[in-house]
C-alpha positions, 0 to 999 in steps of 0.5 A: 496705824499703830498708835505708838508709831503715830505719836512720833509723827509730826503734826499728828495727834492720835487718840485712844479711847479708854474702853475699859477703865478700871474704875467703871461699872461692869460693861456688857461685851456687845455694848463695848464692841458696838462702841469700837465699831462706832469709833472705827466708822468714825475714823478719828479713834482707832485705838482702845485702852483695856485694863488686863484686870478691871476693878469690876468683874466682867463676864469676858476675858480682856485677851478675848476683847483684845482679839476682837478689837484687832479682828475689827481693824482696831488696835488695843493697848493693854494695861498690865498691872502688878498688883496680883502678878508676880514676875512669872505671871506677868511674863506669861500674860504679856506673852499670852497677849503677844500671841493674840496680836497685841503689840502695845502695853502700859505697865503699871505697879497697880492699885492696892486693893480697897478693904471693901473689895470682896476679892479675897486674893491677897496682893503680890507686888513682887516687883515694880514697874521699873523692874518689870521694864528691866526684865522685859529688856531681855525678852525677844518679844520686847523689840516688837512691842511699845512699852508705855509708863505712867507719871503723875505731874499732879502731886501737892508736895515737893517730896511727892512731885520730885520723886514722881519725876525721878522714877519717870527718868528711871522708867525711861532709862530702862526702856519705856517708849511712851508716857501716859499721865495719870488722871488729873485736872490742873493745866498748869501741871500738864504744862509742867511735865512737858517742860520737865521732859524738855529740860532733861531731854526725854524724847518719849511721846507724852499722852495726856489722860483725860476724862469726860467728868460729870458729877456721876463720874466723880462719884464713881472715882471717889466711891472707888477711891481711885488712888492718886486722883485729887478733885479739888473744890473748884471742879467739884462745885462746877460739876454740882452746878451742872447737875445732870447736864452732860453738855457741860462735861462735854464742853469742858472736856473739849476745851481740855483736849484743845489746851492739851494739844495746844500745849504740845502733847503728842496724843490723848487718852479719853475716858468716859464712865460708859462705853458711849462713843457718841459723847466722845464724837461730840467732844471731838467735834467741839475740840475741832471748833475750839482748837485755835483759841485754846489759850483763852481756856486756861483760866476756865480750866484752872482747878488747882484748888485753894492750897498752893501745890509745889510746882517744878517751875516758876510761874510765868506772869504773862500767861499763868503757865510755867516759865522755863526756870525751875522753882526754888525748893524748900530749905534743907533741915538738919538731918536725923540722928538715925540718918547721920549715924547710918550715913557714917556707917555706910561710908565706913564700911560699904564704900570701897575707899572706906576705912573698914571696907577691906577688914569687913569684907575679909570677916564676911568671907571668913564667916560665910562657910562657918555655920557658927560665925554666919549665925553670929553675924546674922544675929548681929545684923538682925539685932542692930537693923531691926530696931533702927529700920524695922529690918525684914532680913531680905538679904539684899539691903537697899537702905543706902538708896532709900534715905536709910529707911527700909522699903520692905517695912515702910512701903505696903506695895514694896515700891523700890525705885520710887513711889507709886502714883497713889499718894494724896497730899503726901499720905500713903494710898493704903492708909490715906490721911493716917500714914505718910507716904514712904517715899515722901519720908525718904525724900525728907531724909535725903533733904537733911543732907542737900538743898537740892536732893540728888539721886545717884542710885541706879535702877534697882532690879527685882529682888532675889527671893532666894536671899530672903532671911539671909545676911545682907552684909555677907551677900554684899561682900560675896557679890550676891546682892543687886550691886554685884560688887567684886571684893578682892582681898588684898 
């Protein structure tokens, strides 16, 4: 049965094996297929998760592996990342997988390549996962595929976590069919995501991403710098005490799986650093014996660490999980002078009811066909926006939706509809412990205006690259940018 369809069946709890995780070492093809055969023979797992482009070079292609899984009677789910795929390449790959018989995908923005990578190919980041979902809505194949998205409920700070959930809402609004969590180890955070989806009436099935973690796995994850995955001190101490014993990891994973199912998740994605189904089978066997008493494992699986991370809901004092009451947020602060100035100018010029909207619109229409005046306005825009925002003159300005911070100069991955999942403790995935996440800074700017930050901007489509180095002021009033306004000269 199709994994996505099974997620929607009441009292069903389908599981998917992470056969080709991007953090694992190079795998032999025969070993992978042997694992597939063992899982299918066992009968409890028939779906296999494949990364389109694993971190380690493999001696085979993912489409070939997907075809062979289908031929064996299994179902592949392919994770399609946008690190090296522009919009045309991404669509081409999707169609290639579709022709091979793949009908289930996970669309992710992708990790920024580590500096230690030998791959000399430069990342693309032509669009984010929200924008890819928007493009897919117009494709004929879209009606016949299940489109998954990722969210991380495991962030430390309010600015990170609130944005993760806002981006999730945008993904759902543009067509995501199911949700997979990023890898994490905080059970209260797993519970938080369920309550958030209930609060905002997000009906897409939830899949928990868990990993059979021992010290070897932890070293692999840390060596590869898996973005956004934080392994707190309590977990690392437990792994160290277990030494080389795999039984400790198997038992802990079984308890985690029991808790995940008890909390109300619809399914699970189970990972292992090796393609060894025997260990996964042990986890499944043990989970069946532990399921009825899942609540007593919550304290044992508390790996939240000594810091107090932000939780979206207040703690329930009776069970240590979350209540249904949202937690208080930090007090707003006085907005920066740049933000106040930008907010005022935006209202003055770009809001249709603003005093200078009509006058500016007429002037932009006057300048557009006249080379001298177009150049004059372009230069004026550059000289005013470059020092204030680090403007790149992309021709399609989104400052109004990003706390008046330029994503082109502020985000190395050019995320436009919210953050990636790679930040840790508020720091950027690309510059850990050196540079604050761009979207955390956006939230900070917006926090200067409202106690509870509200997000009014609709999902923003992929940038029209033909507008690059043109005037966004003129493009706005001519209806060329993503907002497509209709300016009428009264």
